[in-house]
All heavy atoms as an XYZ file, in Angstrom:
590
protein
N     128.112    147.399    167.041
C     128.240    146.193    166.275
C     127.574    146.325    164.902
O     128.100    145.861    163.911
C     127.632    145.036    167.064
C     127.760    143.717    166.379
S     129.457    143.233    166.137
C     129.446    141.649    166.855
N     126.402    146.949    164.844
C     125.692    147.081    163.572
C     126.510    147.914    162.584
O     126.480    147.640    161.378
C     124.308    147.694    163.790
C     123.398    147.586    162.595
S     123.099    145.919    161.962
C     121.948    145.308    163.162
N     127.245    148.901    163.079
C     128.089    149.705    162.199
C     129.143    148.846    161.511
O     129.398    148.999    160.310
N     129.751    147.951    162.255
C     130.764    147.066    161.686
C     130.133    146.119    160.661
O     130.714    145.868    159.602
C     131.441    146.252    162.788
C     132.562    145.370    162.271
S     133.415    144.486    163.574
C     132.190    143.259    163.995
N     128.949    145.639    160.940
C     128.255    144.752    159.996
C     127.931    145.502    158.720
O     128.096    144.965    157.616
C     126.989    144.156    160.644
C     127.400    143.184    161.758
C     126.114    143.462    159.605
C     126.255    142.682    162.598
N     127.493    146.760    158.837
C     127.216    147.569    157.633
C     128.479    147.743    156.804
O     128.436    147.643    155.569
C     126.646    148.930    158.027
C     125.161    148.914    158.256
C     124.605    150.331    158.357
N     125.140    151.055    159.493
C     124.625    151.030    160.714
N     123.558    150.303    160.968
N     125.160    151.724    161.694
N     129.600    148.016    157.469
C     130.862    148.187    156.745
C     131.246    146.903    156.018
O     131.647    146.938    154.851
C     131.974    148.582    157.709
C     131.841    149.975    158.259
C     132.859    150.266    159.350
O     133.785    149.461    159.557
O     132.726    151.317    159.994
N     131.129    145.775    156.694
C     131.489    144.504    156.074
C     130.543    144.148    154.934
O     130.970    143.603    153.914
C     131.525    143.396    157.126
C     132.683    143.571    158.084
C     132.706    142.512    159.174
O     131.756    141.763    159.358
N     133.810    142.453    159.902
N     129.283    144.450    155.081
C     128.319    144.203    154.008
C     128.644    145.068    152.791
O     128.524    144.608    151.650
C     126.901    144.462    154.495
N     129.068    146.296    153.025
C     129.438    147.182    151.915
C     130.674    146.656    151.190
O     130.732    146.682    149.951
C     129.682    148.600    152.427
N     131.648    146.159    151.929
C     132.841    145.580    151.312
C     132.455    144.337    150.508
O     132.923    144.148    149.382
C     133.923    145.250    152.372
C     135.047    144.419    151.776
C     134.469    146.527    152.984
N     131.611    143.503    151.076
C     131.147    142.311    150.366
C     130.445    142.703    149.070
O     130.668    142.082    148.027
C     130.213    141.490    151.244
C     129.592    140.273    150.579
C     130.663    139.261    150.205
C     128.557    139.656    151.480
N     129.613    143.722    149.116
C     128.910    144.178    147.913
C     129.902    144.645    146.847
O     129.739    144.341    145.658
C     127.924    145.290    148.265
N     130.932    145.359    147.269
C     131.967    145.812    146.340
C     132.671    144.622    145.693
O     132.847    144.567    144.474
C     132.972    146.703    147.075
C     134.176    147.036    146.244
C     134.130    148.061    145.303
C     135.364    146.320    146.371
C     135.231    148.362    144.523
C     136.468    146.605    145.602
C     136.398    147.626    144.674
O     137.480    147.915    143.894
N     133.069    143.654    146.519
C     133.777    142.484    146.002
C     132.882    141.645    145.090
O     133.339    141.115    144.075
C     134.317    141.639    147.159
C     135.412    142.303    147.995
C     135.732    141.447    149.216
C     136.650    142.561    147.160
N     131.621    141.519    145.442
C     130.686    140.761    144.608
C     130.538    141.421    143.242
O     130.524    140.729    142.212
C     129.338    140.650    145.299
N     130.435    142.746    143.216
C     130.339    143.462    141.924
C     131.577    143.192    141.085
O     131.494    142.981    139.870
C     130.158    144.961    142.143
C     128.739    145.380    142.432
C     128.556    146.890    142.366
N     129.464    147.626    143.211
C     129.248    147.923    144.492
N     128.137    147.515    145.074
N     130.125    148.610    145.194
N     132.741    143.182    141.733
C     133.995    142.935    141.032
C     134.025    141.521    140.451
O     134.398    141.320    139.296
C     135.174    143.153    141.984
C     136.503    143.191    141.274
O     136.597    143.814    140.198
O     137.469    142.592    141.799
N     133.612    140.547    141.242
C     133.585    139.156    140.783
C     132.602    139.003    139.617
O     132.917    138.365    138.602
C     133.203    138.209    141.941
C     132.823    136.830    141.436
C     134.335    138.120    142.948
N     131.433    139.576    139.750
C     130.418    139.424    138.714
C     130.743    140.206    137.451
O     130.250    139.868    136.365
C     129.046    139.826    139.257
C     128.518    138.909    140.364
C     127.238    139.486    140.962
C     128.305    137.499    139.867
N     131.577    141.213    137.562
C     131.965    142.008    136.392
C     132.943    141.253    135.493
O     133.102    141.613    134.323
C     132.579    143.328    136.835
N     133.579    140.231    136.033
C     134.553    139.452    135.264
C     134.191    137.966    135.336
O     134.810    137.203    136.079
C     135.985    139.683    135.785
O     136.010    139.417    137.196
C     136.451    141.091    135.538
N     133.190    137.551    134.577
C     132.770    136.152    134.630
C     133.876    135.224    134.132
O     134.712    135.629    133.324
C     131.554    136.089    133.714
C     131.502    137.360    132.978
C     132.407    138.328    133.645
N     133.887    133.997    134.616
C     134.892    133.041    134.159
C     134.702    132.704    132.681
O     133.630    132.907    132.116
C     134.662    131.810    135.045
C     133.315    131.968    135.624
C     132.996    133.431    135.608
N     135.746    132.149    132.105
C     135.704    131.755    130.702
C     134.541    130.788    130.491
O     134.346    129.858    131.270
C     137.040    131.086    130.295
C     136.963    130.542    128.881
C     138.185    132.060    130.453
N     133.774    131.037    129.478
C     132.662    130.173    129.148
C     131.361    130.515    129.850
O     130.323    129.939    129.549
N     131.402    131.445    130.784
C     130.187    131.783    131.525
C     129.361    132.858    130.827
O     128.140    132.871    130.954
C     130.538    132.238    132.934
N     130.016    133.724    130.095
C     129.284    134.793    129.411
C     128.300    134.189    128.416
O     128.650    133.323    127.614
C     130.249    135.711    128.662
O     131.012    136.443    129.566
N     127.055    134.620    128.511
C     126.023    134.115    127.628
C     125.395    132.807    128.087
O     124.450    132.343    127.480
N     125.926    132.223    129.153
C     125.384    130.972    129.670
C     124.158    131.289    130.525
O     124.254    132.024    131.507
C     126.455    130.268    130.503
C     126.012    128.933    131.056
O     124.898    128.784    131.541
N     126.917    127.968    131.007
N     122.993    130.763    130.175
C     121.786    131.092    130.933
C     121.841    130.653    132.399
O     121.287    131.327    133.266
C     120.663    130.376    130.194
C     121.290    129.547    129.142
C     122.729    129.901    129.040
N     122.513    129.539    132.666
C     122.631    129.095    134.059
C     123.497    130.065    134.859
O     123.189    130.389    136.000
C     123.207    127.680    134.138
C     123.162    127.121    135.547
C     123.607    125.684    135.626
O     124.207    125.163    134.673
O     123.355    125.072    136.675
N     124.573    130.550    134.242
C     125.412    131.548    134.919
C     124.614    132.819    135.179
O     124.704    133.407    136.250
C     126.665    131.872    134.107
C     127.516    132.920    134.771
C     128.362    132.585    135.827
C     127.452    134.259    134.385
C     129.121    133.538    136.469
C     128.210    135.218    135.022
C     129.041    134.857    136.058
O     129.791    135.813    136.704
N     123.831    133.218    134.200
C     123.021    134.431    134.359
C     122.082    134.293    135.547
O     121.951    135.217    136.362
C     122.243    134.717    133.082
N     121.449    133.145    135.673
C     120.526    132.915    136.782
C     121.244    132.888    138.124
O     120.842    133.564    139.082
C     119.768    131.584    136.579
O     119.007    131.673    135.374
C     118.841    131.296    137.741
N     122.325    132.099    138.201
C     123.054    131.964    139.462
C     123.719    133.272    139.883
O     123.722    133.622    141.068
C     124.091    130.843    139.370
C     123.523    129.433    139.203
C     124.647    128.429    138.959
C     122.698    129.042    140.415
N     124.265    134.001    138.923
C     124.910    135.269    139.275
C     123.872    136.304    139.711
O     124.120    137.091    140.633
C     125.769    135.795    138.120
O     124.993    136.076    136.984
N     122.700    136.289    139.086
C     121.627    137.202    139.500
C     121.147    136.864    140.911
O     120.893    137.769    141.716
C     120.468    137.140    138.514
N     121.031    135.574    141.214
C     120.639    135.163    142.565
C     121.666    135.621    143.598
O     121.309    136.110    144.669
C     120.480    133.641    142.651
C     119.286    133.120    141.876
O     118.431    133.936    141.459
O     119.225    131.885    141.685
N     122.937    135.452    143.261
C     123.999    135.880    144.170
C     123.967    137.395    144.353
O     124.029    137.905    145.474
C     125.361    135.426    143.640
C     126.525    135.929    144.442
C     126.634    135.658    145.801
C     127.515    136.676    143.838
C     127.711    136.126    146.543
C     128.599    137.129    144.566
C     128.707    136.859    145.917
N     123.842    138.118    143.260
C     123.785    139.577    143.319
C     122.606    140.055    144.176
O     122.742    140.969    144.994
C     123.696    140.154    141.912
C     123.761    141.656    141.858
C     123.761    142.166    140.433
O     123.299    141.459    139.512
O     124.224    143.303    140.241
N     121.479    139.418    144.011
C     120.298    139.761    144.802
C     120.525    139.480    146.281
O     120.159    140.290    147.131
C     119.069    138.978    144.298
O     118.818    139.352    142.944
C     117.844    139.245    145.154
N     121.150    138.351    146.592
C     121.386    138.018    147.999
C     122.351    139.012    148.648
O     122.169    139.381    149.803
C     121.891    136.585    148.148
O     123.196    136.429    147.645
N     123.347    139.454    147.902
C     124.284    140.455    148.437
C     123.565    141.788    148.644
O     123.725    142.433    149.686
C     125.506    140.625    147.505
C     126.357    141.813    147.924
C     126.341    139.353    147.488
N     122.754    142.185    147.678
C     122.007    143.438    147.800
C     121.049    143.385    148.990
O     120.932    144.350    149.752
C     121.239    143.724    146.508
C     120.572    145.091    146.509
C     119.873    145.460    145.197
N     120.268    144.725    144.030
C     119.541    143.759    143.446
N     118.378    143.420    143.936
N     119.976    143.150    142.363
N     120.385    142.240    149.166
C     119.468    142.092    150.303
C     120.205    142.166    151.635
O     119.698    142.749    152.594
C     118.696    140.778    150.193
C     117.685    140.800    149.079
O     117.302    141.854    148.582
N     117.252    139.628    148.662
N     121.401    141.577    151.687
C     122.197    141.651    152.910
C     122.591    143.094    153.207
O     122.475    143.557    154.349
C     123.447    140.777    152.794
C     124.328    140.774    154.031
C     123.677    139.981    155.151
C     125.701    140.218    153.716
N     123.043    143.810    152.198
C     123.434    145.200    152.388
C     122.240    146.053    152.816
O     122.349    146.855    153.760
C     124.057    145.756    151.108
C     124.617    147.168    151.164
C     125.681    147.310    152.243
C     125.192    147.555    149.806
N     121.114    145.867    152.178
C     119.903    146.611    152.559
C     119.488    146.295    153.991
O     119.101    147.188    154.747
C     118.748    146.299    151.608
C     118.948    146.862    150.214
O     119.827    147.730    150.033
O     118.226    146.414    149.294
N     119.558    145.026    154.361
C     119.193    144.624    155.729
C     120.156    145.218    156.747
O     119.739    145.682    157.812
C     119.180    143.099    155.838
N     121.441    145.228    156.421
C     122.426    145.809    157.331
C     122.175    147.305    157.495
O     122.263    147.837    158.605
C     123.838    145.558    156.811
N     121.859    147.964    156.412
C     121.581    149.400    156.485
C     120.312    149.699    157.278
O     120.210    150.742    157.905
C     121.467    149.983    155.081
C     122.797    150.077    154.382
C     122.655    150.575    152.969
N     123.953    150.797    152.364
C     124.160    150.881    151.064
N     123.140    150.757    150.218
N     125.377    151.086    150.598
N     119.362    148.764    157.248
C     118.106    148.980    157.965
C     118.281    148.855    159.476
O     117.504    149.427    160.231
C     117.042    147.978    157.501
O     117.255    146.695    158.079
N     119.278    148.085    159.889
C     119.496    147.875    161.318
C     118.558    146.852    161.931
O     118.589    146.610    163.134
N     117.728    146.225    161.121
C     116.771    145.224    161.590
C     117.482    143.874    161.688
O     117.806    143.255    160.680
C     115.605    145.147    160.613
C     114.534    144.172    161.022
O     114.806    143.233    161.805
O     113.394    144.329    160.543
N     117.701    143.402    162.922
C     118.458    142.171    163.135
C     117.776    140.950    162.536
O     118.442    140.060    162.000
C     118.713    141.957    164.619
C     119.702    142.943    165.195
C     119.989    142.687    166.662
O     119.957    141.521    167.096
O     120.258    143.673    167.371
N     116.463    140.880    162.602
C     115.734    139.740    162.050
C     115.903    139.693    160.535
O     116.176    138.636    159.953
C     114.245    139.820    162.423
O     114.135    139.859    163.845
C     113.475    138.641    161.880
N     115.750    140.838    159.923
C     115.924    140.937    158.470
C     117.362    140.611    158.069
O     117.600    139.917    157.074
C     115.544    142.344    158.030
C     115.529    142.553    156.564
C     115.016    143.944    156.238
N     115.371    144.281    154.873
C     115.434    145.502    154.407
N     115.141    146.519    155.192
N     115.774    145.723    153.156
N     118.313    141.088    158.860
C     119.725    140.830    158.594
C     120.029    139.340    158.694
O     120.703    138.775    157.834
C     120.595    141.630    159.564
C     122.096    141.480    159.415
C     122.554    141.915    158.026
C     122.803    142.298    160.483
N     119.525    138.698    159.707
C     119.751    137.261    159.884
C     119.167    136.479    158.706
O     119.802    135.564    158.171
C     119.141    136.791    161.200
C     119.503    135.377    161.568
C     119.098    135.018    162.983
N     120.034    135.652    163.922
C     119.681    136.532    164.858
N     118.429    136.870    165.019
N     120.574    137.062    165.661
N     117.974    136.823    158.287
C     117.335    136.138    157.158
C     118.141    136.329    155.871
O     118.331    135.383    155.091
C     115.907    136.638    156.975
N     118.623    137.538    155.647
C     119.414    137.821    154.445
C     120.742    137.077    154.478
O     121.192    136.549    153.455
C     119.644    139.322    154.309
N     121.362    137.013    155.644
C     122.645    136.320    155.780
C     122.490    134.825    155.509
O     123.364    134.206    154.895
C     123.220    136.553    157.170
N     121.377    134.259    155.925
C     121.141    132.833    155.695
C     120.972    132.502    154.218
O     121.248    131.379    153.796
C     119.915    132.369    156.474
C     120.146    132.309    157.964
C     118.892    131.999    158.763
O     117.811    131.811    158.152
O     118.991    131.950    159.993
N     120.542    133.452    153.415
C     120.342    133.221    151.982
C     121.593    133.508    151.158
O     121.685    133.091    149.996
C     119.179    134.071    151.480
C     117.857    133.627    152.062
C     116.731    134.495    151.600
C     115.441    134.027    152.268
N     114.338    134.907    151.973
N     122.556    134.193    151.756
C     123.758    134.570    151.024
C     124.633    133.369    150.691
O     125.036    133.180    149.545
C     124.558    135.596    151.839
C     125.876    136.048    151.233
C     125.621    136.853    149.966
C     126.635    136.887    152.240
N     124.928    132.546    151.669
C     125.848    131.429    151.456
C     125.355    130.445    150.400
O     126.128    130.059    149.527
C     126.145    130.713    152.769
C     127.192    129.638    152.626
C     127.546    129.012    153.952
C     128.583    127.925    153.777
N     128.919    127.288    155.041
N     124.081    130.014    150.452
C     123.631    129.085    149.398
C     123.728    129.681    147.991
O     124.114    128.984    147.046
C     122.187    128.788    149.768
C     122.069    129.112    151.213
C     123.055    130.219    151.459
N     123.407    130.950    147.846
C     123.475    131.585    146.525
C     124.920    131.622    146.023
O     125.196    131.331    144.859
C     122.898    132.999    146.582
N     125.841    131.979    146.915
C     127.253    132.005    146.532
C     127.759    130.600    146.235
O     128.470    130.381    145.247
C     128.094    132.651    147.632
C     129.567    132.571    147.340
C     130.136    133.379    146.362
C     130.383    131.663    148.004
C     131.489    133.289    146.061
C     131.726    131.572    147.721
C     132.275    132.385    146.743
O     133.594    132.292    146.452
N     127.397    129.641    147.072
C     127.881    128.269    146.910
C     127.441    127.679    145.568
O     128.242    127.031    144.877
C     127.402    127.393    148.057
N     126.183    127.891    145.192
C     125.715    127.370    143.904
C     126.495    127.974    142.742
O     126.886    127.256    141.814
C     124.214    127.639    143.748
C     123.350    126.712    144.582
C     121.868    126.856    144.229
N     121.337    128.180    144.494
C     120.814    128.570    145.660
N     120.757    127.734    146.667
N     120.357    129.789    145.804
N     126.742    129.272    142.802
C     127.503    129.947    141.749
C     128.936    129.427    141.713
O     129.467    129.082    140.653
C     127.498    131.465    141.967
C     128.290    132.298    140.968
C     127.707    132.184    139.572
C     128.317    133.753    141.422
N     129.566    129.335    142.867
C     130.969    128.916    142.934
C     131.145    127.461    142.516
O     132.073    127.126    141.784
C     131.512    129.134    144.350
C     132.959    128.758    144.470
C     133.940    129.604    143.996
C     133.321    127.559    145.056
C     135.277    129.263    144.103
C     134.655    127.210    145.168
C     135.642    128.063    144.680
N     130.260    126.584    142.987
C     130.394    125.167    142.649
C     130.259    124.916    141.154
O     130.927    124.055    140.591
C     129.368    124.330    143.411
C     129.653    124.157    144.885
C     128.490    123.446    145.573
C     130.941    123.385    145.119
N     129.419    125.686    140.514
C     129.191    125.484    139.080
C     130.238    126.186    138.218
O     130.671    125.658    137.205
C     127.776    125.976    138.726
C     127.390    125.741    137.303
C     127.225    124.276    136.990
C     126.817    124.110    135.546
N     126.587    122.745    135.179
N     130.650    127.400    138.637
C     131.510    128.213    137.778
C     132.840    128.608    138.398
O     133.595    129.370    137.800
C     130.747    129.469    137.323
C     129.597    129.138    136.428
C     128.320    129.045    136.913
C     129.804    128.874    135.081
C     127.247    128.725    136.098
C     128.750    128.538    134.242
C     127.469    128.464    134.760
N     133.114    128.103    139.592
C     134.399    128.329    140.252
C     134.655    129.726    140.543
O     135.553    130.336    140.760
């Protein structure tokens, strides 16, 4: 099961990099976008690191922080 979670975390990290590489119109240079996108990027990186570690407690904690970071970014910048 942990192998599948690592694979999915790696795919998520790839997709997150792709999304963050192409900010929506008006987001470039926006300090709020910079903050929210950095938070999202950090949460994805933490999830990937936790998945690679195999530590279930760490993975659960990282997963719980991922959704709020993504939601704040998406709600503000679509």
